[in-house]
N, C-alpha and C positions, 0 to 999 in steps of 0.2 A: 534389595538384591536385584540385579538384572543380569542379562546374558554376558555383558562385557566383564562384569566383576567375577563371573564364573570362568572367564578366560577366553571367551569367543568374541572377537571384535568384528562385527558385521560391517562396520565402515571400512575396515582394512580389506575386507573381501571385495567391497565395491571398488576400492582403489586398485586392487590387484587386477580386476577385470579391465579397468580403464587402461592400465599400463600395458596389458598384454594384447589389447585389441589390434594395435598396429602390426604386431608380429603375426597374428592369426590371419589378418587380411591378406598378407603376402603369400599365403598358401592356397588361396581359393582357386577352385577349378570351375569351369562353366557349368558343370552339373550340380553344383551346390545351390540349394534352394533356401531362401530366407537369409536373415542376417545373423549376427552374433548375439547370443544371450537368450535364445529360446530354450524351451524345456527339452528339446531334442534337436538333433541335426538331420536335415533332409537332403537326400542325394538322388537326383534323377537317373534312371537306368535307360532312358530313351536312346542314348548314344550307342548302346550295346545290343539293341534289339535285332541287329542283323547277324549276330553270332548264331551258329547252328544250335548249340546247347550252352547258353551262358551259365557259368557255374561260379558261385561265390566261394572264395577261399578266405580264411581269416587267421589271425595270429594274435596272441596276447603274451606279454612278458613284462618284466620289470628290470630295473638297473642292478638290483642286488646290493651287496655290501661295497661296491665301488663308490657308493654314495658317501661312505665314511671318509674317503680321500677328499671328496668335494667339501665335506664339512670342515675338515682340518685346514684345507687350503682356502676356505671361504670363496670358492669359485663354483658357480652354479650354472654357467651358460653353455656347458658342453654335455652334461649328463642327459639332457633331453634328446640329444642326437643318439646317444646309446639306446635310450628307450624306444625310439622310433625304429632304429636299425634292427633291434632284436625281433621286432614284430614283422617289419616289411621284408627283411631278408628271408624269413620263413615263407612268406607269400611268394616271393620271386623264385624261391627254390622249387615251388610247385608249378612254376610257369605262369603265375598270376601277375597282374598289374595292380599294385596297391591303389585304392581309390580314395579312402579317407581314414582318418586316425582320430582317436579320442584319448585324452590323457586323464590320469587320476593322481592328484597330489594330496597327500595327507601329512599334516604338519602339527607340531606342538603349538606354534604361534605363527600367525600369518604376518610376515614382513612383506609388504607389497612389492618392494623392489627386488627382493630375493625371488619371490614367486614369478615375477615378470622375467627375470633372468632364466629361470627354469623353462618357462614357456617359450622364451626366445630360442633356446636350444631345441625344444620340440619342433618349433616352426622351421628351424634350419634343417632338421632331419626330414621333415615333411617335404620341403622344397627339393632336397636331394633325391627323394623318392618319387616326386611328382604326385604326392597325396595331399588332400585337403585336410586341414585341422578343423573339423566341424563341430567339435564340442569337447567338454571336459568337466572336471569337478575338482575344486580345491576345498578340502575338508580340514577345518581347524579343530584339533582334538587335544585340548589341554589335559594333562594328566595321563594321557596315553602315549604321546611322543614327547621327548625332551624339547624344551623351548626352541633350541637352535637346530633341530633335526627334522627330517621329513622322509617320506617314502614316495617313490615315483614309479608308476606302472602305466601301461597303455594297451590299446586294442586297435587293431587295423583290419579293414575289410578290403579285399581285392576281387578281381574277376578274371576268368579265363574261359575260353571256349573248351568244352570238355575234351575235344580231340587234341588239344594242346597241353593238357595236364602232363606234367613230368612225374612219372610214377616208378620208373626203373624196371617195369615189367618186361621190356624188350632188350634189356642189357644182355650182352653175350660175351663169351670168352674172347679176349683180344681187343676189346674196346679200350680206349685210352683215357686216362684220368688227367685232367688239367686242373691245377691248383691256382687260385687267384689270391694274391698276397693280401694279408691282413694289415691293419695299421698298428698292430701291437697286441696287447693283452685282450683288447675288446672289453667285454663286460662279464667275463666268467672267471671263476677261480680266485676271487679277491679275498675270500676268507683265508685261503692259504697264503696269498700275498701279504696279508696283514699280520700273519704269524711269522713270516720270514723277515720282514723289515720292521724296525721300530717305528710305530705310527705317531710321530711328532711332527709339528710344523717344521722344526729345524732340520730333521732328517729328510723330509719330503722336499725341502728347498736345497738339498745338497746336490751339487753338480757332479755328474759322472762322465768322465771322458768317453767311456765306451758307449754311453747312451747319446752323447752329443747334446745333453740337456739335463735338467734336474730330474730327480726320481719322480717327484710329484707330477710334473708336466708330462713325463713319459707315461705314467700310469693313467693319467686322465685323458690321454689321447682318445678321441671318440671312435667308436666302432665304425668301420667302413660300411657304407651302404652300397650294395651291389645291384640294385634294381635296374638302373639304366644300362649298366654293362651287359647284364643278362638279356635285357630287351634288345640291345644291339645285335647280340648273337642270334636271337630269334628272327629279327628283321633281315638278317643276312641270309636267311633260308637254311640255317644250320639247325639240325635237330639235336637238342640236348636229351640224351637218353635217360640220364639220372643226374641228380644234383643233391649235394649235401652241404648244409650250413654248419660249419664247425663251431659249435658253441660249447656249453657245459658237457663234459664227458669226452672232449677232445676227439682225436682220430678214432679211438677204439669204440666209442659209443655211437658217433654220428655217421661215419662212413658206412657201416653195415646197414644203417636204416634205408639206404638207397639201393641196396642189393637184393635181387631175387634169390630164391632158394637155389643152391647149387653153384653159386658164383661168389668168389671172394676177390677182394681188392689187394693188390700188391703196391705198396708205396715205397719209393726210394728216398730215404731221409736226406741223402746228399744231392738231391736233384734241384734243390732250391735253397735260397738264403734264409736262414733263421735269424730274426731280429735279435740284437744284442740283449734286450731286456730279458729274454728267456734264458740265456746263458747266465746272466747275472742272478736271476731268480733261482735257477737250479744250483748254482755254486754257493750262494749265500744261505740257501735253505737245505743244502745237502739232500736234494730231492732226486730220487731214482729216475732214470730216463723214462721208464715205462709209466711212472706216475705223471711226468710232464706231459706225455702224449695222451694220457687218459684224463687230463684236466684242462689243458690249454690248446689253443689253435696252432701254436708253434710256428706262426708266420703264414699259415694258410687259412683264410677265412671262409672260402667257398671252394668246393670241389665239383667239377662237372665231368661227366663221362660222355664221350662222343665216339663216332665211328672213326677208325684210323684215317680214312680218306678226308675227314673234316678237320683234322688236327691243325694243320698249317693255317687254314682259313680262320678257325676259331681263335688261334693265338693272335693273328693279325687284327681281327675285330676287337679283341679285348685290349690289345695295345693301343689301337686307335681310340678306344673309349677311355684311355688314360689309366688302365690297369696294368699291373705287373703280373704276368702269368707264366707258369712253368708246367712242363710236361713231367708229372710227378710219379706216374705209374701206369698200371694196366689191370685188367680183370683176367681171371683164369678160373678154371673149374676147381671146385673144392667146397668145403664147408663154408657157409656164409660167415663172413668176418673180414678182418683186415690183417695183413702181414706187413710189418715194417722191416725194411732191410737196408 
């Protein structure tokens, strides 16, 4: 009896590391100390010593049951982007700059090429966010996960000067809400998605005219990463008063998180274009509108609140950064919450 006969292939682990190294190297920042393969990742803070009050911000998350779509389609090079996005968008939402990322892959069997594909996606996400992939773990767990399945989660650390933290404390009545378009469903609500659509390879490969592609490709579209766009707004001298990353819980749960007591948000549903995938999902699942807005991003992945005088400049900066942005609402006095109209 040995470890391999028990289901853990150490040699496959070594092969995975070798295959992923080229992707990891592409994410390196000057602050990273040491090479790939150490017991921990080291990152110098020397470059940030001139901040008045350097403050670390962090985020952790996973991809969730969106992975089931990847398993059925046998496509594993995009879910890593989702994993990074879910973490770094939260950091950017607080005004932070993501510095580094670590991933955790747990699988029933280590197929080196598959693991390398997953890490390729993680590295793609890190490059989009400007974060270094400084470490990770691949755990082969036979008997715990099915042979062809895995879980993927991650952890990111960023930095912000305390005075630049986005907290929402200075938000006031009459401030304007700007929504930045999502790329689709992102990485939330897939347990409901998988109950609406028949989860077979044949169905996922079905082309839908209204989607302009197959159902599977549409659902696997990676979560948009907003780090660089929000950084551009900050660099333009615009003060973002509050910010909300629209993830699980949709509008109803996430927008109130950025509001102080006595202020509510008013969002106009017809102020922006809702991607067709949400209409298809609602129709096929006979899902109530309120449930859609309390589960999905409905086409808006990030909401920022700015002073009315900064609206035009903010919109121009976001457009120059390659984002589609909409003026979707405003704040007013009232019980903390969100009103959709």
